[in-house]
TISE-590402 format. One record per residue (C-alpha): x, y negated, z; residue number from 1; residue in three letters. Coordinates in pm, whole numbers, always signed. Example, Ala and Ser with C-alpha at 12.3 -4.5 7.8 and 13.67 -1.06 7.14 Angstrom:
! TISE-590402
ATOM east north up i aa
ATOM +1230 +450 +780 1 ALA;
ATOM +1367 +106 +714 2 SER;
This chain:
! TISE-590402
ATOM east north up i aa
ATOM +997 +710 +654 1 MET;
ATOM +845 +439 +445 2 ASN;
ATOM +777 +173 +748 3 THR;
ATOM +767 -114 +524 4 ILE;
ATOM +543 +37 +268 5 GLU;
ATOM +322 +209 +546 6 LYS;
ATOM +303 -177 +700 7 LYS;
ATOM +239 -333 +394 8 THR;
ATOM -66 -64 +262 9 ILE;
ATOM -224 -110 +626 10 GLY;
ATOM -246 -455 +636 11 LYS;
ATOM -369 -462 +260 12 MET;
ATOM -631 -245 +354 13 ILE;
ATOM -723 -451 +681 14 HIS;
ATOM -745 -753 +486 15 LEU;
ATOM -970 -578 +227 16 TYR;
ATOM -1211 -422 +469 17 CYS;
ATOM -1260 -738 +692 18 LYS;
ATOM -1350 -941 +352 19 ALA;
ATOM -1580 -681 +196 20 LYS;
ATOM -1693 -493 +471 21 HIS;
ATOM -1704 -727 +756 22 GLY;
ATOM -1498 -568 +992 23 THR;
ATOM -1291 -753 +1255 24 SER;
ATOM -1010 -544 +1398 25 HIS;
ATOM -1108 -180 +1355 26 ALA;
ATOM -1147 -51 +1006 27 LEU;
ATOM -1478 +84 +857 28 CYS;
ATOM -1502 +468 +817 29 THR;
ATOM -1434 +445 +419 30 SER;
ATOM -1128 +197 +447 31 CYS;
ATOM -994 +411 +749 32 ALA;
ATOM -1001 +724 +541 33 GLU;
ATOM -820 +549 +276 34 LEU;
ATOM -551 +405 +514 35 ASN;
ATOM -512 +746 +645 36 LYS;
ATOM -447 +909 +304 37 TYR;
ATOM -215 +640 +209 38 ALA;
ATOM -2 +704 +528 39 GLN;
ATOM +0 +1048 +486 40 ARG;
ATOM +105 +1034 +104 41 ARG;
ATOM +391 +767 +189 42 LEU;
ATOM +516 +1015 +497 43 SER;
ATOM +553 +1287 +205 44 LYS;
ATOM +711 +1047 -58 45 CYS;
ATOM +983 +1247 -233 46 VAL;
ATOM +1173 +900 -254 47 TYR;
ATOM +1175 +850 +121 48 GLY;
ATOM +1315 +532 +204 49 GLU;
ATOM +1442 +448 -143 50 ASP;
ATOM +1065 +485 -289 51 LYS;
ATOM +1006 +211 -576 52 PRO;
ATOM +681 +2 -559 53 THR;
ATOM +376 +214 -692 54 CYS;
ATOM +369 +9 -993 55 GLN;
ATOM +717 +141 -1095 56 LYS;
ATOM +690 +497 -951 57 CYS;
ATOM +689 +788 -1198 58 THR;
ATOM +564 +1021 -936 59 VAL;
ATOM +176 +1016 -912 60 HIS;
ATOM +92 +1122 -564 61 CYS;
ATOM -259 +990 -522 62 TYR;
ATOM -569 +1170 -662 63 SER;
ATOM -736 +995 -926 64 PRO;
ATOM -1029 +870 -699 65 GLU;
ATOM -791 +747 -425 66 MET;
ATOM -558 +576 -677 67 LYS;
ATOM -854 +359 -819 68 GLU;
ATOM -945 +293 -444 69 ARG;
ATOM -615 +165 -358 70 VAL;
ATOM -590 -46 -699 71 LYS;
ATOM -907 -211 -577 72 GLU;
ATOM -737 -304 -259 73 VAL;
ATOM -426 -400 -384 74 MET;
ATOM -604 -652 -671 75 ARG;
ATOM -786 -799 -371 76 TYR;
ATOM -538 -821 -110 77 SER;
ATOM -209 -878 -303 78 GLY;
ATOM -262 -1232 -375 79 PRO;
ATOM -369 -1299 -16 80 ARG;
ATOM -95 -1115 +162 81 MET;
ATOM +143 -1442 +101 82 LEU;
ATOM -93 -1641 +337 83 LEU;
ATOM -142 -1333 +604 84 HIS;
ATOM +194 -1169 +592 85 SER;
ATOM +440 -1354 +380 86 PRO;
ATOM +741 -1138 +519 87 LEU;
ATOM +594 -808 +413 88 LEU;
ATOM +473 -993 +80 89 SER;
ATOM +809 -1100 +7 90 ILE;
ATOM +997 -788 +104 91 THR;
ATOM +741 -614 -144 92 HIS;
ATOM +802 -867 -418 93 LEU;
ATOM +1182 -803 -409 94 VAL;
ATOM +1164 -447 -388 95 LYS;
ATOM +968 -473 -721 96 GLY;
ATOM +1228 -642 -885 97 LEU;
ATOM +1508 -407 -809 98 LYS;
ATOM +1578 -130 -1092 99 PRO;
ATOM +1409 +215 -1033 100 HIS;
ATOM +1636 +503 -915 101 LYS;
ATOM +1544 +854 -1080 102 PRO;
ATOM +1498 +1124 -808 103 ILE;
ATOM +1794 +1354 -713 104 GLY;
């Protein structure tokens, strides 16, 4: 469920961790915790595969602290994703253009 979103946030966290924390292949403890949290939240998303981008989502599933951490990661990694993972980036951008469907 939400495999594209899981790959996208995972890649974003890896890019962020490598640049900000100097890691190479493995994530630091803090970023590994954030990735695990994000992956778990995506697995439990009420929208399933029809999940909108986080920016358009009406269901706020992250705790305030984790939401801020993910925003920081996205601000840094978002612009860099086109270079590192163009397919994931374009897929995410296209998905963000689609109208949001309400639950139900």
